[in-house]
C-alpha positions as CSV (number, residue, x, y, z in Angstrom):
1,X,0.0,0.0,0.0
2,X,1.5,3.4,-1.0
3,X,1.9,5.5,2.2
4,X,2.8,9.1,1.6
5,X,4.0,11.3,4.4
6,X,4.6,15.0,3.8
7,X,5.5,17.5,6.5
8,X,5.6,21.3,5.9
9,X,6.0,24.6,7.7
10,X,6.6,28.2,6.5
11,X,10.3,27.5,6.4
12,X,10.6,24.1,4.8
13,X,8.7,21.1,3.5
14,X,9.8,17.4,3.5
15,X,8.6,14.2,1.9
16,X,9.3,11.4,4.3
17,X,10.2,8.0,2.9
18,X,10.5,4.7,4.7
19,X,8.7,6.1,7.7
20,X,6.1,4.0,9.4
21,X,2.6,5.3,10.2
22,X,3.3,5.2,13.9
23,X,6.5,7.2,13.6
24,X,4.8,10.0,11.7
25,X,3.2,11.2,15.0
26,X,6.7,12.1,16.2
27,X,7.4,14.7,13.5
28,X,7.5,18.0,15.3
29,X,7.2,21.7,14.5
30,X,5.4,21.0,11.2
31,X,2.1,20.1,9.7
32,X,2.0,16.4,8.8
33,X,0.0,15.1,5.9
34,X,-0.4,11.3,5.9
35,X,-1.9,10.0,2.7
36,X,-2.9,6.3,2.7
37,X,-4.1,4.6,-0.5
38,X,-6.0,1.3,-0.2
39,X,-4.7,0.6,3.3
40,X,-4.9,-2.9,4.8
41,X,-6.8,-3.6,8.1
42,X,-3.4,-3.8,9.9
43,X,-2.4,-0.4,8.7
44,X,-5.7,1.1,9.6
45,X,-5.3,-0.4,13.1
46,X,-1.8,1.1,13.3
47,X,-3.2,4.4,12.3
48,X,-6.0,4.1,14.9
49,X,-3.5,3.4,17.7
50,X,-0.9,6.0,16.6
51,X,-3.3,9.0,16.4
52,X,-5.9,7.7,18.9
53,X,-8.7,7.7,16.4
54,X,-12.1,6.4,17.1
55,X,-12.7,2.8,15.8
56,X,-16.0,3.8,14.3
57,X,-14.3,6.5,12.2
58,X,-11.7,3.9,11.1
59,X,-14.5,1.5,10.2
60,X,-16.1,4.2,8.0
61,X,-12.8,4.3,6.0
62,X,-13.3,0.7,5.1
63,X,-17.0,1.0,3.9
64,X,-18.7,3.3,1.4
65,X,-20.3,6.2,3.3
66,X,-22.3,9.2,2.4
67,X,-20.5,12.6,2.8
68,X,-20.5,13.6,6.4
69,X,-18.6,15.3,9.2
70,X,-18.1,14.1,12.8
71,X,-16.5,16.1,15.6
72,X,-14.3,14.5,18.2
73,X,-12.3,16.0,21.1
74,X,-8.9,16.4,19.3
75,X,-9.9,16.1,15.7
76,X,-12.8,15.9,13.3
77,X,-13.6,13.3,10.6
78,X,-14.9,14.2,7.2
79,X,-16.0,12.0,4.2
80,X,-16.3,13.5,0.7
81,X,-16.8,12.1,-2.8
82,X,-14.5,12.9,-5.6
83,X,-16.3,12.5,-9.0
84,X,-14.7,11.7,-12.4
85,X,-16.4,11.2,-15.7
86,X,-15.1,8.5,-18.2
87,X,-18.0,7.2,-20.3
88,X,-20.0,7.6,-17.1
89,X,-19.9,8.9,-13.6
90,X,-17.2,7.4,-11.3
91,X,-17.2,8.3,-7.6
92,X,-14.2,7.9,-5.3
93,X,-14.5,8.1,-1.5
94,X,-12.0,10.3,0.4
95,X,-12.0,10.1,4.2
96,X,-10.1,12.8,6.0
97,X,-9.0,13.2,9.7
98,X,-8.0,16.7,10.6
99,X,-6.2,17.5,13.9
100,X,-4.3,20.4,15.3
101,X,-1.1,19.7,13.3
102,X,-2.0,16.8,11.0
103,X,-4.2,15.8,8.2
104,X,-4.8,12.1,7.3
105,X,-6.4,11.2,4.0
106,X,-7.6,7.7,3.3
107,X,-8.8,6.4,-0.1
108,X,-9.1,3.1,-1.9
109,X,-8.6,4.4,-5.4
110,X,-6.1,6.7,-7.1
111,X,-7.0,10.4,-6.8
112,X,-4.7,12.3,-9.0
113,X,-5.1,15.9,-7.7
114,X,-3.8,14.8,-4.3
115,X,-0.4,14.2,-5.9
116,X,-0.6,17.6,-7.5
117,X,-1.1,19.2,-4.1
118,X,1.7,17.2,-2.6
119,X,4.0,18.4,-5.3
120,X,3.0,22.0,-4.7
121,X,3.8,21.6,-1.0
122,X,7.1,19.9,-1.4
123,X,8.3,22.5,-3.9
124,X,7.7,25.1,-1.2
125,X,6.8,28.7,-1.3
126,X,3.1,28.1,-1.8
127,X,0.4,29.6,0.4
128,X,-0.5,26.2,1.8
129,X,2.9,26.0,3.4
130,X,2.1,29.0,5.6
131,X,-1.1,27.7,7.0
132,X,-2.2,24.8,9.1
133,X,-4.0,21.5,8.2
134,X,-7.3,23.4,7.9
135,X,-6.1,25.2,4.9
136,X,-4.8,22.0,3.4
137,X,-8.3,20.6,3.8
138,X,-9.7,23.6,2.1
139,X,-7.4,23.0,-0.9
140,X,-8.6,19.3,-1.1
141,X,-12.3,20.1,-0.8
142,X,-11.9,23.0,-3.3
143,X,-10.4,20.6,-5.8
144,X,-13.3,18.2,-5.3
145,X,-15.9,20.9,-5.8
146,X,-14.1,22.4,-8.8
147,X,-14.1,19.0,-10.5
148,X,-17.9,18.8,-10.1
149,X,-18.0,21.7,-12.6
150,X,-15.8,19.8,-15.0
151,X,-18.1,16.8,-14.8
152,X,-21.2,19.0,-15.2
153,X,-19.6,20.6,-18.3
154,X,-19.5,17.1,-19.9
155,X,-23.1,16.5,-18.9
156,X,-24.1,19.9,-20.4
157,X,-22.5,19.0,-23.7
158,X,-24.4,15.7,-23.7
159,X,-27.7,17.5,-23.0
160,X,-27.1,19.8,-25.9
161,X,-26.6,16.8,-28.2
162,X,-29.8,15.3,-26.8
163,X,-31.8,18.5,-27.3
164,X,-30.6,18.7,-30.9
165,X,-31.4,15.0,-31.8
166,X,-34.6,14.6,-29.9
167,X,-36.5,16.9,-32.3
168,X,-34.6,16.0,-35.6
169,X,-34.3,12.3,-35.1
170,X,-36.0,10.8,-32.0
171,X,-34.5,7.3,-32.2
172,X,-34.1,4.7,-29.6
173,X,-30.4,5.6,-29.3
174,X,-31.5,9.2,-28.2
175,X,-33.9,7.7,-25.7
176,X,-31.1,5.5,-24.3
177,X,-28.8,8.6,-24.0
178,X,-31.6,10.5,-22.2
179,X,-31.9,7.8,-19.5
180,X,-28.2,7.5,-19.2
181,X,-27.9,11.2,-18.6
182,X,-30.7,11.1,-16.0
183,X,-28.8,8.3,-14.3
184,X,-25.5,10.3,-14.4
185,X,-27.2,13.3,-12.8
186,X,-28.7,11.1,-10.1
187,X,-25.3,9.6,-9.3
188,X,-23.8,13.1,-9.1
189,X,-26.6,14.5,-7.0
190,X,-26.5,11.7,-4.5
191,X,-23.1,12.6,-2.9
192,X,-23.3,16.3,-3.5
193,X,-26.4,17.2,-1.4
194,X,-24.9,15.8,1.8
195,X,-21.5,17.4,1.1
196,X,-23.4,20.7,1.0
197,X,-24.4,20.1,4.7
198,X,-20.8,19.2,5.5
199,X,-19.6,22.5,4.1
200,X,-22.4,24.4,5.8
201,X,-21.2,22.9,9.2
202,X,-17.6,24.0,8.4
203,X,-18.4,27.5,7.3
204,X,-20.7,28.1,10.2
205,X,-17.6,28.6,12.4
206,X,-18.4,25.9,15.0
207,X,-15.2,23.9,14.5
208,X,-12.3,25.1,16.6
209,X,-9.7,23.5,14.3
210,X,-10.8,25.8,11.4
211,X,-9.2,29.2,11.8
212,X,-11.0,32.4,11.0
213,X,-8.7,33.1,8.0
214,X,-9.4,29.7,6.5
215,X,-13.1,30.0,7.3
216,X,-13.4,32.7,4.6
217,X,-12.1,30.2,2.0
218,X,-14.6,27.6,3.0
219,X,-17.4,30.0,2.7
220,X,-16.3,30.6,-0.9
221,X,-16.3,26.8,-1.5
222,X,-19.8,26.7,0.0
223,X,-21.0,29.3,-2.5
224,X,-19.5,27.2,-5.3
225,X,-21.3,24.2,-4.0
226,X,-24.6,26.1,-4.1
227,X,-23.9,26.8,-7.8
228,X,-23.2,23.1,-8.4
229,X,-26.5,22.1,-6.9
230,X,-28.4,24.8,-9.0
231,X,-26.7,23.4,-12.1
232,X,-27.7,19.9,-11.3
233,X,-31.3,20.8,-10.8
234,X,-31.3,22.8,-14.0
235,X,-29.9,19.9,-16.0
236,X,-32.3,17.5,-14.5
237,X,-35.2,19.7,-15.6
238,X,-33.6,20.0,-19.1
239,X,-33.3,16.2,-19.4
240,X,-36.9,15.8,-18.2
241,X,-38.0,18.3,-20.8
242,X,-36.0,16.4,-23.5
243,X,-37.7,13.2,-22.5
244,X,-41.1,14.8,-22.8
245,X,-40.2,16.2,-26.1
246,X,-39.0,12.8,-27.3
247,X,-42.3,11.2,-26.3
248,X,-44.2,14.0,-27.9
249,X,-42.2,13.6,-31.1
250,X,-42.8,9.9,-31.2
251,X,-46.6,10.4,-30.6
252,X,-46.7,13.0,-33.3
253,X,-45.0,10.7,-35.7
254,X,-47.4,7.9,-34.8
255,X,-50.3,10.3,-35.3
256,X,-49.0,11.2,-38.8
257,X,-48.7,7.6,-39.7
258,X,-52.2,6.8,-38.4
259,X,-53.5,9.9,-40.3
260,X,-52.0,8.6,-43.6
261,X,-53.4,5.1,-43.1
262,X,-56.8,6.5,-42.3
263,X,-56.8,8.6,-45.4
264,X,-55.8,5.6,-47.6
265,X,-58.4,3.4,-46.0
266,X,-61.1,6.1,-46.6
267,X,-60.0,6.5,-50.2
268,X,-60.4,2.8,-51.0
269,X,-63.6,2.4,-49.0
270,X,-66.1,3.4,-51.7
271,X,-64.2,1.4,-54.5
272,X,-64.2,-1.6,-52.2
273,X,-68.0,-1.2,-51.7
274,X,-68.6,-1.1,-55.5
275,X,-66.3,-4.0,-56.2
276,X,-68.0,-6.0,-53.3
277,X,-71.5,-5.4,-54.7
278,X,-70.6,-6.5,-58.2
279,X,-68.6,-9.4,-56.8
280,X,-71.8,-11.0,-55.4
281,X,-72.9,-14.3,-57.2
282,X,-76.5,-13.3,-58.0
283,X,-77.9,-14.2,-61.5
284,X,-80.1,-11.1,-61.9
285,X,-78.3,-7.8,-61.2
286,X,-78.5,-4.4,-62.9
287,X,-76.1,-3.7,-65.7
288,X,-74.6,-7.2,-65.7
289,X,-75.2,-7.5,-69.4
290,X,-74.2,-3.9,-70.2
291,X,-71.2,-3.6,-72.5
292,X,-69.9,-0.5,-70.7
293,X,-70.6,-1.8,-67.2
294,X,-67.0,-2.6,-66.4
295,X,-65.4,0.7,-67.4
296,X,-68.4,2.5,-65.8
297,X,-67.7,0.8,-62.5
298,X,-64.0,1.7,-62.7
299,X,-65.0,5.3,-63.5
300,X,-67.2,5.4,-60.4
301,X,-64.4,4.0,-58.2
302,X,-61.8,6.5,-59.5
303,X,-64.2,9.4,-59.3
304,X,-65.1,8.6,-55.7
305,X,-61.4,8.5,-54.7
306,X,-60.7,11.8,-56.4
307,X,-63.7,13.5,-54.8
308,X,-62.9,12.1,-51.4
309,X,-59.3,13.3,-51.7
310,X,-60.4,16.8,-52.7
311,X,-62.7,16.9,-49.7
312,X,-59.9,15.8,-47.4
313,X,-57.6,18.5,-48.8
314,X,-60.3,21.2,-48.4
315,X,-60.7,20.2,-44.7
316,X,-56.9,20.0,-44.3
317,X,-57.1,16.4,-43.3
318,X,-54.5,15.3,-45.9
């Protein structure tokens, strides 16, 4: 399991290698960022003992959780969902412990932006080096929220394609895309709404570990989160409208088909009647012996079709 330990202060930053989890607690005069990717049960137990973390919080790192925040005496525990889009929505859980001078991040899957933040810290001279672990948490959460906009941009492009095709060519492929987009929005909405409550708790100023300076940054992230939620609700309405348009287009197409079939049936109704009468096997019938009877019957059939079609055109039925 990759275990990354980075310590930083305004003066210097260090990436520690070959250091055990239990030894990271002894790093002094610096903020310690301990990042664990796909840790084993033994490593989580070592983490629990070294930092005196609650076993229930450690258990939450093992299982999929909804975004939440839990306050303890010396630290607080936060769960957030990082979302990526690759032919569909992919969510990755990130569990974070934040104490006075440390931040511990636990995740099962690779989260690339964490490595980017580590590189920024180790290169030094960045704003994050001058603040405590609360500002580091802000940078992590801010990246998570910013990526929501990236994913929603992809969803928006997909909705534009749906809106274009649903009117021009309402095929089954379009309907499949509509339902897929609705599912994607649902998968995005599910972890975002509870994260909004988490950010509301943080920006309210009730957590002592969050300094007043960092609190301003979290309030900005909270505003971004509100924008994300507004976009999600807007896109859900657009997809619902697209679905209704699709159903309406299909019904209109069906109505046009039924209209054409009805007109054709009506046009051949009277000729069928004439042909049926003269197709009966009676010995004595009018005009059976008339030499012009056959062409006269065809003339009546054709005339009736022309007159009926002219009537339909006048009433705008055809």
